[in-house]
C-alpha positions in Angstrom: 153.9 32.6 50.3 151.8 31.2 53.1 148.6 32.9 52.3 145.8 32.3 49.7 146.9 34.3 46.7 143.8 33.3 44.7 141.6 34.7 47.4 143.6 38.0 47.4 143.3 38.2 43.6 139.6 37.6 43.8 139.3 40.3 46.4 141.2 42.7 44.2 139.1 42.0 41.1 135.8 42.6 43.1 137.3 45.8 44.5 138.2 46.9 41.0 134.6 46.4 39.9 133.3 48.2 42.9 135.5 51.2 42.5 134.8 51.5 38.7 131.1 51.4 39.5 131.5 54.0 42.2 133.3 56.3 39.8 130.6 55.8 37.2 127.9 56.7 39.7 129.8 59.8 40.8 130.1 61.0 37.2 126.5 60.3 36.5 125.4 62.4 39.5 126.9 65.6 38.1 124.2 68.0 37.1 124.7 69.7 33.8 125.2 73.5 34.0 121.7 74.2 32.6 120.0 72.1 35.3 121.6 73.9 38.2 119.5 75.7 40.8 117.6 78.7 39.6 117.4 81.7 41.9 118.9 81.2 45.4 117.2 83.2 48.2 120.8 84.1 49.2 121.8 85.6 45.9 124.1 84.5 43.1 127.4 84.7 45.0 126.2 82.3 47.7 124.8 79.9 45.1 128.1 80.0 43.2 130.1 79.4 46.4 127.9 76.4 47.2 128.3 75.0 43.7 132.1 75.5 43.9 132.3 73.7 47.3 130.2 70.8 45.9 132.5 70.6 42.9 135.7 70.6 45.1 134.2 67.8 47.2 133.2 65.8 44.2 136.6 66.2 42.5 138.4 65.2 45.7 136.3 62.1 46.0 136.8 61.3 42.4 140.6 61.6 42.8 140.6 59.3 45.8 138.6 56.7 43.9 140.9 57.0 40.9 143.9 56.6 43.1 142.5 53.5 44.8 141.5 52.0 41.4 145.0 52.6 40.1 146.5 50.8 43.1 144.2 47.9 42.6 144.9 47.7 38.9 148.7 47.9 39.6 148.4 45.0 42.0 146.4 43.0 39.4 149.1 43.7 36.8 151.7 42.4 39.3 149.8 39.1 39.3 150.2 38.9 35.5 153.9 39.7 35.7 154.4 37.2 38.6 155.7 39.9 40.9 152.7 40.1 43.2 153.8 40.2 46.9 157.1 41.8 46.1 158.0 45.3 47.1 158.2 47.7 44.1 161.2 49.5 45.6 163.4 46.9 47.2 162.0 43.7 45.6 161.8 41.9 49.0 158.6 40.0 49.9 155.8 42.0 51.4 154.7 40.6 54.8 151.7 38.3 54.1 149.7 40.0 57.0 150.1 43.3 55.2 148.8 41.8 52.0 145.9 40.2 53.7 145.0 43.6 55.3 145.7 45.6 52.1 145.9 43.4 49.1 146.9 46.3 46.8 150.0 47.1 48.9 152.9 47.5 46.6 155.6 48.4 49.2 157.0 46.5 52.2 156.6 48.3 55.5 160.2 49.5 55.6 159.9 51.1 52.1 156.5 52.6 52.9 157.8 54.1 56.1 160.8 55.5 54.3 158.6 57.0 51.6 156.3 58.6 54.2 159.3 60.0 56.0 160.6 61.5 52.8 157.2 63.0 51.9 156.9 64.5 55.4 160.3 66.1 55.1 159.4 67.9 51.8 
């Protein structure tokens, strides 16, 4: 491969640390039920709706971070197995420009496009 694999691995390791820290901060920012707002001027229903919206937003963000972290960890495991840079589906090399742009990429462009097309059709 004509790109710096060590640099990509280092980038993935620092991204792993960053995402794990971000996830910890998100979990630490959750207010316990007994510390939630007391007495909203808009009434209990509006307060509950606000809390529900905040929870949905936080859970969505948490899922996105977990998914990103899983992709990074998968890429790092591929380094250990000696398969980094190879497509998970077809086994062909992933374009180095794609890996430089997205080091955690696990699919070549053809397989990624096919996967997206299949998902769109469902």
